[in-house]
C-alpha positions, 0 to 999 in steps of 0.5 A: 432420592425419593421422598416427596409426599402430600401436597408437594407430591400432588403439585409435582404430579399435577405439573407432569399431568399438565406437561403430558396434556400440553404435548397432546395438543401441540400439533393442533395449530400445525395441521395447516402446515402439515396439509400444505407440505404433505398435500393431504386434505381435511379428512386426513386431518380429522383422522390424524386427530382421531388417532389420538382418541384411539390411543387414549381409549386403548390405554384406558382399556389396557392400563386403566386398573393397572395402577391399583395393582402395581402402584401409581408411580410405576404407571406414571413414570412410563406414561411420562416417558411415552409423552417424550417418545411421542414428540420425538416421533413427530420429529421424523420429517415428511412422513404421514405414517409418523403423524399417525404413530405420533398421535397414537403414542400421544394418546397412549401417554395421555390415557395412561396418565389421565386416570392414574394421575387423577387418582394419584393427586386425590391420593396425596390430598390431606383428609377432607380435601379430596374434592379440592384436589380432584378439581386440581386434577381436572383443571390441569388436564384442561389447562394443559390441553389449552396451552399446547396450541398456544405454545406450538402456535407462538413457536410456529409463528415467531421461531424457526423450524415450526414442525421441529421446535415445539416438540423439542421444547416439549421433550425438554419439559418432560425431562425437567419435570420428570426429574421431580416426578422420580422423587415422588413416593408411592401414595397407595399400598399395593396388594402384592402378588401376581398382577392380573393384567386384562382389558378393562371393562367399563365397570363401576362399583354399585355405590357410585353407579348413579353418580357415574351415569349422571356425570357420564351423560354430561361429560360425553356432551362436553367432550363432544364439544371439545372434539368438534371444536378442535377439529373445525377451528384450524380449518375454519380459520385458514379456509373460511376466515383466511387467518394464517397466523398460527398463534391466533389459531392456537389462542382460539383453541385456548379460549375454549380450553382456558374457559373450561378451566375457569368453569371448573374453578368458578363452579367449585362451590356449586353442588354436583347437580346444579353444576351439571345443569348449568354446564349443559345449558351453557354448552347448548348456548355456546354451540349455538354461537359456534354454529352461527359463527361458522355460518356467518364467518365471524371470528368474534362470534366464534370466540364468544361461542368458544368461551361460553361452551368452554365454561359449560364443558368445564363446569360439567366435567369438574362436577362429574369427575369430582363426584366420581373420584370422591365416591369411588372406593380407594382400591378402585379409584383409578379404575373408575376414573379411567372408565369415566374418561373412556366414556369421554374420549368416545365422545371426543372421537365420534364428532371429529371423524363425522365432521371430517367425512361430512366436510368432504361431502357437503363442504366445511361450512355446512358440515360445521353448522350441522355438527354444531347443531347436533352437539348442541342437541346432545347437550340439550338431551343431557340437560333434560335428562338431568332435570328429570332425574330425581335425586335419591332419597337419604334412605335410598342413598 
């Protein structure tokens, strides 16, 4: 029987969001095992990782505005089921094709969930609490992504069947949380009538366009950091530092994403523009440390860079998402949120593919240092752009 609404329903949707994103990063510490057992190299790993971004982008384009027409619940439930299906596909043994299929399906699930769950959590917020609930959505997004490598790394290191058990655990989590998600009521009134299902344009209402552009600049830089770091760290730890512990691998990735969560929460009292500026500055410093760590083969410096870059990414991501969600008309909130995430996932995919190709040509260390520098430069450009952009006057606003 359905009946969950308000803050309770928001918590359930947030848990489902966390479980979905947890599944999206489960394979990260397992890539060295896949490489060893199936005999492919670093370029193939980055292509498999990028397949996730392809799935996310496809979902955002195809389903980004669907929940505005048919309701949040009608989109969330199939998206959550798809998260379990993606983990089930990974259980098919010794097949490179299934790795790509699993990553694409995982991306589809995350893409369907990202915009819709963010909108649903804000929809369930009490009056005047929309920004706080938007912070909750942003935090569970990053926290889920960070917990995935820790769960998979711990199970791979200390439990049997490292390429099976993590996905089984995720399927069980989906089933348990899915029972609660089924009880959530629909938070928005749908217009009714025929559904206009067409690929989404990256369109933003005029009243939120200025906020969207500022948020997208910083968000693109922050997600480029996530893509570069997640692509480099597993190979860097195993091949350069000779660190074979899968849990350590997962914890290093969690440092970045956990720090992102802390950056979001800690900056909640800052305004949009200060948080974006400080976040971009931290991204520049953090990526400088990551590039140094790769060059001198230092795990402590790498962890420090991950922490600083993660805080910066979290601050800029939180401020941008909160401003975009709060400024969007309710009838188009999911569409605008999906457009925002579409920009971010373009940022997460380009560095991954570029780093993989470059590492095959010039080596992992050189490619990592160069791409860390490029991403730092991108964050610096975002910082300067924000610094030079004038705030609109009250009359213009």
